[in-house]
C-alpha positions in Angstrom: 0.0 0.0 0.0 1.3 3.4 -0.9 -0.1 6.6 0.6 0.0 9.5 -1.9 0.0 13.1 -0.4 -0.1 16.4 -2.3 0.4 19.7 -0.5 -1.4 22.7 -2.0 -1.0 26.5 -1.6 -1.6 29.5 -3.8 1.2 29.4 -6.3 3.4 26.5 -5.2 6.5 28.6 -4.4 6.3 29.1 -0.6 4.2 27.0 1.7 3.4 23.9 -0.2 6.9 23.3 -1.5 8.1 23.7 2.1 5.6 21.1 3.3 6.7 18.8 0.4 10.4 19.1 1.3 9.8 18.7 5.0 7.5 15.7 4.6 9.8 14.0 2.1 12.6 14.2 4.7 10.4 13.0 7.5 9.2 10.1 5.3 12.8 9.2 4.4 14.1 9.4 8.0 11.2 7.1 9.0 12.2 4.6 6.4 8.9 4.9 4.6 10.0 6.3 1.2 8.5 3.3 -0.6 5.2 3.6 1.2 4.5 7.3 1.2 4.8 9.5 -1.9 4.8 13.3 -1.6 4.3 16.2 -4.0 3.0 19.7 -4.1 1.0 22.1 -6.3 -0.6 25.5 -6.4 -4.1 26.6 -7.0 -3.0 29.1 -9.6 -0.7 28.7 -12.5 1.2 32.0 -12.4 4.4 30.5 -11.0 4.3 27.2 -13.0 7.8 26.1 -13.8 9.4 28.4 -11.2 11.7 27.2 -8.4 10.7 27.9 -4.7 10.6 31.6 -3.7 14.2 32.6 -2.9 13.2 33.5 0.7 11.4 30.2 1.2 14.4 28.3 -0.2 16.8 30.2 2.0 14.8 29.4 5.1 14.7 25.7 4.1 18.4 25.6 3.4 19.2 27.3 6.8 17.4 24.4 8.5 19.1 21.7 6.5 16.6 21.1 3.7 17.3 21.0 0.0 14.6 22.7 -2.1 16.7 22.8 -5.3 14.6 20.2 -7.2 11.3 22.0 -6.8 9.4 23.4 -9.8 6.0 24.9 -9.3 3.0 23.4 -11.0 -0.8 24.0 -10.9 -3.0 21.5 -9.1 -5.1 19.4 -11.6 -8.4 17.7 -11.1 -6.6 14.4 -11.7 -4.5 15.1 -8.5 -7.7 14.7 -6.6 -8.1 11.2 -8.1 -4.4 10.1 -8.0 -3.8 11.1 -4.3 -5.2 9.7 -1.1 -4.8 13.0 0.7 -4.6 16.6 -0.5 -3.4 18.9 2.2 -4.4 22.6 1.9 -2.4 25.4 3.5 -5.5 27.5 4.2 -9.3 27.4 4.2 -9.4 29.2 0.8 -7.3 26.5 -0.8 -9.4 23.8 0.9 -12.6 25.4 -0.6 -11.1 25.5 -4.0 -10.0 21.9 -3.8 -13.4 20.7 -2.5 -15.0 22.3 -5.6 -12.5 20.5 -7.8 -13.1 17.1 -6.1 -14.5 14.6 -8.6 -17.7 12.8 -7.5 -16.7 9.4 -6.0 -13.1 10.3 -5.5 -11.6 8.7 -2.4 -9.3 11.6 -1.9 -9.5 13.5 1.4 -8.9 17.2 1.6 -7.6 18.5 4.9 -5.9 21.6 6.3 -2.3 21.1 7.3 -2.6 22.7 10.7 -5.5 20.4 11.6 -2.9 17.8 12.2 -1.1 19.8 14.9 -3.2 19.7 18.1 -1.2 22.6 19.5 -1.6 24.9 16.5 -2.8 28.4 17.5 -4.0 29.0 13.9 -6.2 27.3 11.4 -4.4 28.6 8.3 -0.7 28.5 7.5 -0.1 32.3 6.9 1.2 33.3 3.5 4.7 34.7 4.1 5.1 36.0 0.5 4.3 39.7 1.3 6.0 39.8 4.7 9.5 39.9 5.9 12.1 37.0 5.9 11.2 36.0 9.5 7.7 34.9 8.2 9.4 32.1 6.2 11.1 30.7 9.3 7.8 30.9 11.3 5.9 29.1 8.5 8.7 26.5 8.3 8.4 25.8 12.0 4.6 25.5 11.8 4.9 23.1 8.8 7.5 20.9 10.6 5.3 20.5 13.6 2.2 19.7 11.6 4.0 17.3 9.2 5.3 15.3 12.2 1.8 14.8 13.3 0.6 14.1 9.8 3.3 11.4 9.5 2.2 9.8 12.8 -1.4 9.6 11.4 -0.2 8.1 8.1 1.9 5.5 10.0 -1.3 4.3 11.7 -2.9 3.6 8.3 0.0 1.6 6.9 0.0 -2.2 7.3 2.4 -3.5 10.0 
């Protein structure tokens, strides 16, 4: 059994690639690379083909992550068929994804911070228009939530 997860934000250059890179590392460190597949996408197509935002990439690198392979892409309706779980960074993304969800799809749409019982927020804030410290704050939120998400995914995998 393979669990397929896609993280989604606005343009796929800040929050969702950060979640993808963090989750990919957690999955690898847990020895689950063959059982959990991770990707990311954006609601809009305006950054398609672009690397992660330079500030987001810098925050990831400063914390030991490698965002270099990321290229932004737009989420497709097929993603909601091909993935078991699509994880939205905020309620607006979740609403957009729910509208795209094909009838009968087994895909679940969830908010990332819903996995973190200690989260003070519902939405992962968009750091794009703020200062560089916002990228570090978002990374820390994403790391905490992804650890809890991985714990939940582990419970669904066969022993």
